[in-house]
VEXKOLDREN-488909 format. One record per residue (C-alpha): residue number from 1; residue in one letter; x, y, z. Coordinates in nm, 3 decimals, always signed. Layout:
BEGIN
node n:NUM; res:a; X:X; Y:Y; Z:Z
...
END
This chain:
BEGIN
node n:1; res:m; X:+0.000; Y:+0.000; Z:+0.000
node n:2; res:k; X:+0.112; Y:+0.359; Z:-0.061
node n:3; res:v; X:+0.063; Y:+0.568; Z:+0.251
node n:4; res:l; X:+0.116; Y:+0.937; Z:+0.317
node n:5; res:h; X:+0.129; Y:+1.051; Z:+0.680
node n:6; res:v; X:+0.076; Y:+1.421; Z:+0.756
node n:7; res:d; X:+0.160; Y:+1.601; Z:+1.082
node n:8; res:s; X:+0.194; Y:+1.976; Z:+1.133
node n:9; res:a; X:+0.364; Y:+2.003; Z:+1.474
node n:10; res:r; X:+0.703; Y:+2.170; Z:+1.506
node n:11; res:g; X:+0.789; Y:+2.034; Z:+1.851
node n:12; res:w; X:+0.807; Y:+1.682; Z:+1.989
node n:13; res:r; X:+0.542; Y:+1.532; Z:+2.213
node n:14; res:g; X:+0.371; Y:+1.198; Z:+2.247
node n:15; res:g; X:+0.166; Y:+1.252; Z:+1.932
node n:16; res:q; X:+0.472; Y:+1.297; Z:+1.713
node n:17; res:n; X:+0.625; Y:+0.983; Z:+1.857
node n:18; res:q; X:+0.306; Y:+0.798; Z:+1.763
node n:19; res:v; X:+0.329; Y:+0.933; Z:+1.407
node n:20; res:l; X:+0.688; Y:+0.813; Z:+1.377
node n:21; res:l; X:+0.611; Y:+0.471; Z:+1.525
node n:22; res:t; X:+0.317; Y:+0.426; Z:+1.288
node n:23; res:a; X:+0.502; Y:+0.537; Z:+0.976
node n:24; res:r; X:+0.816; Y:+0.338; Z:+1.057
node n:25; res:g; X:+0.611; Y:+0.029; Z:+1.147
node n:26; res:m; X:+0.428; Y:+0.041; Z:+0.814
node n:27; res:a; X:+0.752; Y:+0.085; Z:+0.622
node n:28; res:d; X:+0.899; Y:-0.214; Z:+0.806
node n:29; res:r; X:+0.599; Y:-0.419; Z:+0.689
node n:30; res:g; X:+0.683; Y:-0.338; Z:+0.327
node n:31; res:h; X:+0.444; Y:-0.051; Z:+0.259
node n:32; res:d; X:+0.551; Y:+0.253; Z:+0.057
node n:33; res:v; X:+0.547; Y:+0.532; Z:+0.319
node n:34; res:v; X:+0.603; Y:+0.906; Z:+0.289
node n:35; res:l; X:+0.583; Y:+1.149; Z:+0.581
node n:36; res:a; X:+0.485; Y:+1.512; Z:+0.522
node n:37; res:c; X:+0.559; Y:+1.724; Z:+0.828
node n:38; res:q; X:+0.661; Y:+2.067; Z:+0.956
node n:39; res:a; X:+0.972; Y:+2.207; Z:+0.793
node n:40; res:g; X:+1.254; Y:+2.229; Z:+1.043
node n:41; res:g; X:+1.059; Y:+2.036; Z:+1.305
node n:42; res:t; X:+1.183; Y:+1.760; Z:+1.531
node n:43; res:l; X:+0.967; Y:+1.496; Z:+1.363
node n:44; res:a; X:+1.128; Y:+1.562; Z:+1.023
node n:45; res:e; X:+1.475; Y:+1.523; Z:+1.171
node n:46; res:r; X:+1.398; Y:+1.203; Z:+1.360
node n:47; res:a; X:+1.200; Y:+1.044; Z:+1.078
node n:48; res:r; X:+1.474; Y:+1.108; Z:+0.826
node n:49; res:a; X:+1.725; Y:+0.952; Z:+1.065
node n:50; res:t; X:+1.523; Y:+0.628; Z:+1.058
node n:51; res:g; X:+1.533; Y:+0.616; Z:+0.677
node n:52; res:l; X:+1.178; Y:+0.735; Z:+0.609
node n:53; res:a; X:+1.100; Y:+0.946; Z:+0.302
node n:54; res:v; X:+1.023; Y:+1.295; Z:+0.437
node n:55; res:r; X:+0.863; Y:+1.599; Z:+0.273
node n:56; res:e; X:+0.898; Y:+1.917; Z:+0.477
node n:57; res:l; X:+0.609; Y:+2.164; Z:+0.450
node n:58; res:g; X:+0.555; Y:+2.508; Z:+0.600
node n:59; res:f; X:+0.236; Y:+2.467; Z:+0.802
node n:60; res:r; X:+0.092; Y:+2.791; Z:+0.943
node n:61; res:g; X:-0.229; Y:+2.698; Z:+1.121
node n:62; res:d; X:-0.551; Y:+2.581; Z:+0.957
node n:63; res:l; X:-0.534; Y:+2.819; Z:+0.661
node n:64; res:s; X:-0.189; Y:+2.769; Z:+0.512
node n:65; res:p; X:-0.207; Y:+2.802; Z:+0.132
node n:66; res:t; X:+0.160; Y:+2.720; Z:+0.074
node n:67; res:a; X:+0.135; Y:+2.403; Z:+0.282
node n:68; res:v; X:-0.183; Y:+2.299; Z:+0.099
node n:69; res:v; X:-0.027; Y:+2.352; Z:-0.245
node n:70; res:n; X:+0.290; Y:+2.165; Z:-0.148
node n:71; res:l; X:+0.092; Y:+1.885; Z:+0.012
node n:72; res:a; X:-0.114; Y:+1.852; Z:-0.305
node n:73; res:a; X:+0.211; Y:+1.830; Z:-0.504
node n:74; res:t; X:+0.335; Y:+1.559; Z:-0.269
node n:75; res:m; X:+0.010; Y:+1.368; Z:-0.318
node n:76; res:r; X:+0.035; Y:+1.392; Z:-0.696
node n:77; res:q; X:+0.393; Y:+1.267; Z:-0.680
node n:78; res:s; X:+0.347; Y:+0.983; Z:-0.429
node n:79; res:r; X:-0.010; Y:+0.888; Z:-0.538
node n:80; res:p; X:-0.105; Y:+0.744; Z:-0.198
node n:81; res:d; X:-0.384; Y:+0.495; Z:-0.145
node n:82; res:v; X:-0.439; Y:+0.639; Z:+0.202
node n:83; res:v; X:-0.350; Y:+0.972; Z:+0.362
node n:84; res:q; X:-0.345; Y:+0.970; Z:+0.742
node n:85; res:l; X:-0.389; Y:+1.315; Z:+0.894
node n:86; res:h; X:-0.252; Y:+1.322; Z:+1.247
node n:87; res:d; X:-0.369; Y:+1.657; Z:+1.388
node n:88; res:p; X:-0.641; Y:+1.919; Z:+1.322
node n:89; res:h; X:-0.420; Y:+2.143; Z:+1.102
node n:90; res:a; X:-0.318; Y:+1.837; Z:+0.900
node n:91; res:v; X:-0.685; Y:+1.746; Z:+0.854
node n:92; res:s; X:-0.764; Y:+2.091; Z:+0.714
node n:93; res:a; X:-0.463; Y:+2.089; Z:+0.482
node n:94; res:g; X:-0.527; Y:+1.733; Z:+0.366
node n:95; res:l; X:-0.890; Y:+1.791; Z:+0.275
node n:96; res:l; X:-0.801; Y:+2.104; Z:+0.078
node n:97; res:a; X:-0.507; Y:+1.932; Z:-0.093
node n:98; res:r; X:-0.734; Y:+1.648; Z:-0.202
node n:99; res:r; X:-0.939; Y:+1.899; Z:-0.402
node n:100; res:l; X:-0.625; Y:+1.989; Z:-0.596
node n:101; res:a; X:-0.462; Y:+1.648; Z:-0.622
node n:102; res:g; X:-0.751; Y:+1.411; Z:-0.681
node n:103; res:r; X:-0.916; Y:+1.138; Z:-0.484
node n:104; res:a; X:-0.735; Y:+0.960; Z:-0.201
node n:105; res:a; X:-0.879; Y:+0.795; Z:+0.107
node n:106; res:m; X:-0.849; Y:+1.029; Z:+0.406
node n:107; res:v; X:-0.808; Y:+0.893; Z:+0.759
node n:108; res:a; X:-0.799; Y:+1.147; Z:+1.044
node n:109; res:t; X:-0.652; Y:+1.071; Z:+1.385
node n:110; res:r; X:-0.781; Y:+1.214; Z:+1.713
node n:111; res:r; X:-0.557; Y:+1.166; Z:+2.017
node n:112; res:v; X:-0.709; Y:+1.417; Z:+2.260
node n:113; res:d; X:-1.041; Y:+1.409; Z:+2.441
node n:114; res:f; X:-1.109; Y:+1.781; Z:+2.393
node n:115; res:a; X:-1.454; Y:+1.845; Z:+2.246
node n:116; res:l; X:-1.471; Y:+1.934; Z:+1.877
node n:117; res:r; X:-1.474; Y:+2.310; Z:+1.843
node n:118; res:g; X:-1.795; Y:+2.402; Z:+1.668
node n:119; res:p; X:-1.960; Y:+2.295; Z:+1.343
node n:120; res:l; X:-1.656; Y:+2.364; Z:+1.123
node n:121; res:s; X:-1.443; Y:+2.119; Z:+1.321
node n:122; res:r; X:-1.719; Y:+1.859; Z:+1.309
node n:123; res:r; X:-1.760; Y:+1.903; Z:+0.933
node n:124; res:k; X:-1.394; Y:+1.858; Z:+0.853
node n:125; res:y; X:-1.365; Y:+1.536; Z:+1.054
node n:126; res:a; X:-1.694; Y:+1.414; Z:+0.904
node n:127; res:a; X:-1.547; Y:+1.475; Z:+0.557
node n:128; res:c; X:-1.278; Y:+1.215; Z:+0.621
node n:129; res:d; X:-1.342; Y:+0.856; Z:+0.521
node n:130; res:r; X:-1.251; Y:+0.729; Z:+0.868
node n:131; res:v; X:-1.154; Y:+0.885; Z:+1.199
node n:132; res:i; X:-0.922; Y:+0.688; Z:+1.425
node n:133; res:a; X:-0.978; Y:+0.756; Z:+1.795
node n:134; res:a; X:-0.695; Y:+0.667; Z:+2.031
node n:135; res:s; X:-0.940; Y:+0.547; Z:+2.299
node n:136; res:e; X:-1.305; Y:+0.469; Z:+2.356
node n:137; res:a; X:-1.328; Y:+0.792; Z:+2.556
node n:138; res:i; X:-1.224; Y:+0.990; Z:+2.247
node n:139; res:a; X:-1.466; Y:+0.794; Z:+2.030
node n:140; res:s; X:-1.748; Y:+0.883; Z:+2.269
node n:141; res:m; X:-1.647; Y:+1.249; Z:+2.256
node n:142; res:l; X:-1.654; Y:+1.239; Z:+1.876
node n:143; res:g; X:-2.001; Y:+1.084; Z:+1.887
node n:144; res:r; X:-2.125; Y:+1.359; Z:+2.118
node n:145; res:g; X:-1.977; Y:+1.606; Z:+1.870
node n:146; res:g; X:-2.196; Y:+1.469; Z:+1.592
node n:147; res:l; X:-1.970; Y:+1.225; Z:+1.408
node n:148; res:a; X:-2.141; Y:+0.913; Z:+1.279
node n:149; res:a; X:-2.031; Y:+0.601; Z:+1.464
node n:150; res:d; X:-1.974; Y:+0.409; Z:+1.139
node n:151; res:r; X:-1.691; Y:+0.651; Z:+1.050
node n:152; res:v; X:-1.503; Y:+0.613; Z:+1.380
node n:153; res:r; X:-1.261; Y:+0.333; Z:+1.470
node n:154; res:v; X:-1.080; Y:+0.291; Z:+1.802
node n:155; res:v; X:-0.710; Y:+0.212; Z:+1.765
node n:156; res:y; X:-0.523; Y:+0.229; Z:+2.092
node n:157; res:e; X:-0.193; Y:+0.409; Z:+2.096
node n:158; res:g; X:+0.106; Y:+0.186; Z:+2.148
node n:159; res:v; X:+0.470; Y:+0.202; Z:+2.250
node n:160; res:p; X:+0.763; Y:-0.022; Z:+2.156
node n:161; res:d; X:+0.862; Y:-0.316; Z:+2.371
node n:162; res:r; X:+1.222; Y:-0.250; Z:+2.471
node n:163; res:t; X:+1.471; Y:-0.327; Z:+2.743
node n:164; res:a; X:+1.515; Y:-0.088; Z:+3.033
node n:165; res:q; X:+1.844; Y:+0.097; Z:+2.998
node n:166; res:p; X:+2.092; Y:+0.078; Z:+3.288
node n:167; res:g; X:+2.188; Y:+0.377; Z:+3.498
node n:168; res:g; X:+1.846; Y:+0.491; Z:+3.614
node n:169; res:r; X:+1.939; Y:+0.539; Z:+3.979
node n:170; res:e; X:+2.257; Y:+0.717; Z:+3.872
node n:171; res:a; X:+2.046; Y:+0.956; Z:+3.662
node n:172; res:l; X:+1.822; Y:+1.019; Z:+3.961
node n:173; res:r; X:+2.127; Y:+1.084; Z:+4.180
node n:174; res:e; X:+2.242; Y:+1.342; Z:+3.929
node n:175; res:l; X:+1.907; Y:+1.513; Z:+3.982
node n:176; res:g; X:+1.970; Y:+1.522; Z:+4.357
node n:177; res:i; X:+1.758; Y:+1.222; Z:+4.453
node n:178; res:p; X:+1.901; Y:+1.016; Z:+4.744
node n:179; res:e; X:+1.999; Y:+0.661; Z:+4.655
node n:180; res:d; X:+1.740; Y:+0.493; Z:+4.877
node n:181; res:a; X:+1.451; Y:+0.737; Z:+4.827
node n:182; res:p; X:+1.122; Y:+0.607; Z:+4.682
node n:183; res:v; X:+1.050; Y:+0.809; Z:+4.368
node n:184; res:v; X:+0.720; Y:+0.915; Z:+4.217
node n:185; res:g; X:+0.776; Y:+1.007; Z:+3.853
node n:186; res:n; X:+0.561; Y:+1.213; Z:+3.617
node n:187; res:v; X:+0.636; Y:+1.247; Z:+3.245
node n:188; res:a; X:+0.411; Y:+1.495; Z:+3.066
node n:189; res:a; X:+0.408; Y:+1.837; Z:+2.905
node n:190; res:l; X:+0.373; Y:+2.113; Z:+3.165
node n:191; res:t; X:+0.032; Y:+2.228; Z:+3.047
node n:192; res:g; X:-0.302; Y:+2.288; Z:+3.214
node n:193; res:h; X:-0.476; Y:+1.964; Z:+3.125
node n:194; res:k; X:-0.183; Y:+1.752; Z:+3.249
node n:195; res:d; X:-0.255; Y:+1.914; Z:+3.588
node n:196; res:q; X:+0.076; Y:+1.884; Z:+3.767
node n:197; res:a; X:-0.070; Y:+2.140; Z:+4.010
node n:198; res:t; X:-0.284; Y:+1.863; Z:+4.157
node n:199; res:l; X:+0.021; Y:+1.636; Z:+4.170
node n:200; res:l; X:+0.211; Y:+1.899; Z:+4.370
node n:201; res:a; X:-0.078; Y:+1.942; Z:+4.612
node n:202; res:a; X:-0.087; Y:+1.564; Z:+4.657
node n:203; res:a; X:+0.292; Y:+1.552; Z:+4.698
node n:204; res:a; X:+0.276; Y:+1.785; Z:+4.997
node n:205; res:k; X:+0.036; Y:+1.540; Z:+5.161
node n:206; res:v; X:+0.241; Y:+1.234; Z:+5.064
node n:207; res:v; X:+0.566; Y:+1.357; Z:+5.219
node n:208; res:a; X:+0.385; Y:+1.412; Z:+5.547
node n:209; res:r; X:+0.316; Y:+1.037; Z:+5.550
node n:210; res:v; X:+0.625; Y:+0.912; Z:+5.365
node n:211; res:p; X:+0.901; Y:+1.166; Z:+5.443
node n:212; res:a; X:+1.160; Y:+0.988; Z:+5.228
node n:213; res:a; X:+0.949; Y:+1.018; Z:+4.912
node n:214; res:r; X:+1.076; Y:+1.230; Z:+4.624
node n:215; res:f; X:+0.896; Y:+1.353; Z:+4.312
node n:216; res:v; X:+1.049; Y:+1.391; Z:+3.966
node n:217; res:v; X:+0.854; Y:+1.587; Z:+3.702
node n:218; res:v; X:+0.988; Y:+1.535; Z:+3.351
node n:219; res:g; X:+0.877; Y:+1.765; Z:+3.071
node n:220; res:e; X:+0.866; Y:+2.123; Z:+2.951
node n:221; res:g; X:+0.582; Y:+2.365; Z:+2.889
node n:222; res:e; X:+0.442; Y:+2.710; Z:+2.949
node n:223; res:l; X:+0.353; Y:+2.629; Z:+3.312
node n:224; res:r; X:+0.700; Y:+2.535; Z:+3.430
node n:225; res:g; X:+0.760; Y:+2.868; Z:+3.605
node n:226; res:p; X:+0.427; Y:+2.875; Z:+3.791
node n:227; res:l; X:+0.461; Y:+2.508; Z:+3.888
node n:228; res:e; X:+0.810; Y:+2.559; Z:+4.026
node n:229; res:a; X:+0.683; Y:+2.857; Z:+4.223
node n:230; res:r; X:+0.395; Y:+2.651; Z:+4.359
node n:231; res:s; X:+0.637; Y:+2.376; Z:+4.458
node n:232; res:r; X:+0.835; Y:+2.627; Z:+4.663
node n:233; res:e; X:+0.517; Y:+2.759; Z:+4.825
node n:234; res:l; X:+0.433; Y:+2.405; Z:+4.933
node n:235; res:g; X:+0.777; Y:+2.354; Z:+5.084
node n:236; res:l; X:+0.875; Y:+2.091; Z:+4.825
node n:237; res:e; X:+1.201; Y:+2.247; Z:+4.704
node n:238; res:r; X:+1.415; Y:+1.954; Z:+4.823
node n:239; res:r; X:+1.154; Y:+1.690; Z:+4.752
node n:240; res:c; X:+1.036; Y:+1.773; Z:+4.399
node n:241; res:v; X:+1.270; Y:+1.805; Z:+4.099
node n:242; res:f; X:+1.168; Y:+1.956; Z:+3.768
node n:243; res:a; X:+1.392; Y:+1.768; Z:+3.527
node n:244; res:g; X:+1.289; Y:+1.938; Z:+3.202
node n:245; res:f; X:+1.289; Y:+1.755; Z:+2.870
node n:246; res:r; X:+1.485; Y:+1.429; Z:+2.886
node n:247; res:s; X:+1.600; Y:+1.197; Z:+2.610
node n:248; res:d; X:+1.686; Y:+0.913; Z:+2.851
node n:249; res:l; X:+1.336; Y:+0.803; Z:+2.955
node n:250; res:d; X:+1.425; Y:+0.438; Z:+2.897
node n:251; res:r; X:+1.653; Y:+0.454; Z:+3.196
node n:252; res:l; X:+1.461; Y:+0.709; Z:+3.406
node n:253; res:i; X:+1.112; Y:+0.553; Z:+3.398
node n:254; res:p; X:+1.227; Y:+0.204; Z:+3.506
node n:255; res:a; X:+1.398; Y:+0.369; Z:+3.805
node n:256; res:f; X:+1.072; Y:+0.521; Z:+3.932
node n:257; res:t; X:+0.910; Y:+0.347; Z:+4.228
node n:258; res:v; X:+0.568; Y:+0.464; Z:+4.106
node n:259; res:f; X:+0.462; Y:+0.641; Z:+3.787
node n:260; res:c; X:+0.192; Y:+0.905; Z:+3.831
node n:261; res:l; X:-0.019; Y:+1.080; Z:+3.566
node n:262; res:s; X:-0.238; Y:+1.352; Z:+3.718
node n:263; res:s; X:-0.426; Y:+1.481; Z:+3.409
node n:264; res:h; X:-0.780; Y:+1.610; Z:+3.429
node n:265; res:m; X:-0.816; Y:+1.556; Z:+3.052
node n:266; res:e; X:-0.629; Y:+1.279; Z:+2.868
node n:267; res:g; X:-0.690; Y:+1.091; Z:+2.545
node n:268; res:l; X:-0.497; Y:+0.787; Z:+2.671
node n:269; res:g; X:-0.147; Y:+0.881; Z:+2.790
node n:270; res:t; X:+0.150; Y:+0.719; Z:+2.616
node n:271; res:s; X:+0.387; Y:+0.792; Z:+2.902
node n:272; res:l; X:+0.185; Y:+0.566; Z:+3.131
node n:273; res:l; X:+0.201; Y:+0.300; Z:+2.858
node n:274; res:d; X:+0.580; Y:+0.332; Z:+2.876
node n:275; res:a; X:+0.561; Y:+0.275; Z:+3.250
node n:276; res:m; X:+0.340; Y:-0.031; Z:+3.203
node n:277; res:a; X:+0.581; Y:-0.168; Z:+2.940
node n:278; res:f; X:+0.862; Y:-0.147; Z:+3.196
node n:279; res:g; X:+0.647; Y:-0.304; Z:+3.469
node n:280; res:v; X:+0.638; Y:+0.014; Z:+3.677
node n:281; res:p; X:+0.320; Y:+0.045; Z:+3.889
node n:282; res:v; X:+0.091; Y:+0.333; Z:+3.793
node n:283; res:v; X:-0.118; Y:+0.572; Z:+4.000
node n:284; res:a; X:-0.327; Y:+0.800; Z:+3.781
node n:285; res:t; X:-0.648; Y:+0.994; Z:+3.753
node n:286; res:a; X:-0.962; Y:+0.844; Z:+3.603
node n:287; res:a; X:-0.964; Y:+1.103; Z:+3.325
node n:288; res:g; X:-1.048; Y:+1.044; Z:+2.959
node n:289; res:g; X:-0.906; Y:+0.718; Z:+2.829
node n:290; res:i; X:-0.677; Y:+0.647; Z:+3.126
node n:291; res:p; X:-0.915; Y:+0.387; Z:+3.281
node n:292; res:e; X:-0.895; Y:+0.191; Z:+2.956
node n:293; res:a; X:-0.525; Y:+0.136; Z:+3.028
node n:294; res:v; X:-0.509; Y:+0.137; Z:+3.408
node n:295; res:v; X:-0.750; Y:-0.102; Z:+3.579
node n:296; res:d; X:-0.808; Y:+0.024; Z:+3.933
node n:297; res:g; X:-0.677; Y:-0.219; Z:+4.192
node n:298; res:i; X:-0.541; Y:-0.458; Z:+3.928
node n:299; res:t; X:-0.274; Y:-0.277; Z:+3.728
node n:300; res:g; X:-0.252; Y:+0.030; Z:+3.950
node n:301; res:r; X:-0.471; Y:+0.276; Z:+4.134
node n:302; res:l; X:-0.704; Y:+0.545; Z:+3.997
node n:303; res:a; X:-0.816; Y:+0.863; Z:+4.172
node n:304; res:p; X:-1.076; Y:+1.119; Z:+4.066
node n:305; res:p; X:-0.932; Y:+1.409; Z:+3.863
node n:306; res:r; X:-0.846; Y:+1.729; Z:+4.051
node n:307; res:d; X:-0.866; Y:+1.554; Z:+4.389
node n:308; res:p; X:-0.529; Y:+1.593; Z:+4.570
node n:309; res:d; X:-0.650; Y:+1.403; Z:+4.879
node n:310; res:a; X:-0.752; Y:+1.096; Z:+4.678
node n:311; res:l; X:-0.437; Y:+1.108; Z:+4.465
node n:312; res:a; X:-0.220; Y:+1.136; Z:+4.775
node n:313; res:a; X:-0.396; Y:+0.842; Z:+4.939
node n:314; res:a; X:-0.339; Y:+0.628; Z:+4.628
node n:315; res:l; X:+0.029; Y:+0.722; Z:+4.618
node n:316; res:v; X:+0.078; Y:+0.650; Z:+4.987
node n:317; res:e; X:-0.089; Y:+0.311; Z:+4.940
node n:318; res:a; X:+0.154; Y:+0.229; Z:+4.659
node n:319; res:l; X:+0.462; Y:+0.358; Z:+4.839
node n:320; res:e; X:+0.386; Y:+0.173; Z:+5.162
node n:321; res:d; X:+0.308; Y:-0.167; Z:+5.007
node n:322; res:p; X:+0.598; Y:-0.312; Z:+4.801
node n:323; res:a; X:+0.416; Y:-0.641; Z:+4.737
node n:324; res:r; X:+0.113; Y:-0.461; Z:+4.596
node n:325; res:r; X:+0.336; Y:-0.241; Z:+4.383
node n:326; res:a; X:+0.507; Y:-0.544; Z:+4.238
node n:327; res:e; X:+0.177; Y:-0.712; Z:+4.152
node n:328; res:w; X:+0.045; Y:-0.396; Z:+3.988
node n:329; res:g; X:+0.364; Y:-0.372; Z:+3.784
node n:330; res:r; X:+0.335; Y:-0.733; Z:+3.664
node n:331; res:a; X:-0.033; Y:-0.692; Z:+3.579
node n:332; res:g; X:+0.037; Y:-0.366; Z:+3.396
node n:333; res:r; X:+0.304; Y:-0.536; Z:+3.189
node n:334; res:r; X:+0.057; Y:-0.809; Z:+3.091
node n:335; res:r; X:-0.206; Y:-0.554; Z:+2.993
node n:336; res:y; X:+0.050; Y:-0.366; Z:+2.787
node n:337; res:e; X:+0.141; Y:-0.685; Z:+2.600
node n:338; res:e; X:-0.225; Y:-0.761; Z:+2.532
node n:339; res:r; X:-0.329; Y:-0.430; Z:+2.376
node n:340; res:f; X:-0.082; Y:-0.140; Z:+2.391
node n:341; res:t; X:+0.224; Y:-0.243; Z:+2.191
node n:342; res:a; X:+0.336; Y:-0.044; Z:+1.889
node n:343; res:d; X:+0.283; Y:-0.355; Z:+1.675
node n:344; res:h; X:-0.081; Y:-0.377; Z:+1.784
node n:345; res:m; X:-0.128; Y:-0.011; Z:+1.693
node n:346; res:v; X:+0.028; Y:-0.043; Z:+1.348
node n:347; res:d; X:-0.164; Y:-0.360; Z:+1.259
node n:348; res:a; X:-0.494; Y:-0.214; Z:+1.377
node n:349; res:t; X:-0.434; Y:+0.104; Z:+1.176
node n:350; res:l; X:-0.361; Y:-0.098; Z:+0.862
node n:351; res:a; X:-0.687; Y:-0.286; Z:+0.920
node n:352; res:v; X:-0.870; Y:+0.047; Z:+0.907
node n:353; res:y; X:-0.696; Y:+0.127; Z:+0.579
node n:354; res:e; X:-0.804; Y:-0.207; Z:+0.434
node n:355; res:e; X:-1.168; Y:-0.109; Z:+0.485
node n:356; res:l; X:-1.116; Y:+0.171; Z:+0.232
node n:357; res:r; X:-0.948; Y:-0.026; Z:-0.048
END
């Protein structure tokens, strides 16, 4: 099959990693894959390094005539059977480019559980031949937004199965974490819906019960300054480290005692899938698609969103019970193997494409 993937983001977050995993996985299965993405962006650089064919376009929001014209030229050149549009700007550009380049099956991807913004957003997703939702929660949101159920397919996000890299405790020591301290780790962009503010409020309660506990927040975003200030206000300066963007997650995450995702909105959460893949127990909020990955009391513990008391209680439970943590980690690993591998994601996406041939 000839496949064109389109993504407009300049930076690198979980969504761009999913694009790269999908495109690379399809190429490894023998499909003819081209990736059209933001010129000068991180995705272009990383995709090209893996050997993928890359076309760099200058996306400028929803209405980007140059990007549309160049995308249409890419479509005429590559003549794809399927075009997968990985974000809202890509959906807009892809639908307009199809008018210039001729018929190709359009598959949109929705990875966030934010409501569709008005009738224009609904119409552009409805104009696609299929919409892939990264969780049942997102599919339900799309249905409430007016999309017909027969156009929507749930394909869970996935992450690669890989070996934990050595040196995790050494990396934590470099961040100022004592060797024997239990560590609660969070990996997420520092944005409002990831809600690290609730995590900090819970952390202040946790350290009152488990004084040795330390918190490591990995990620960058517009809220880093306010979150660091809030950490100081809560007296967490020596107990909570903001580690910024890290490229060594395969050694950091396995070194966490507990992984915590505190979002109040979340499509699914690929960082918690990474934790499950490494057998790290998860404490998270029951937001969006998270309960589809984390089964409360079986693979981890869930707390209501924006509830620091409940989140703190769940974290204390995990930190104080090593046997329970170990069982949650093993069960999470099994659940990951059953439905959240990158191979599952790629194969399920190709099955959606086959419906359109």
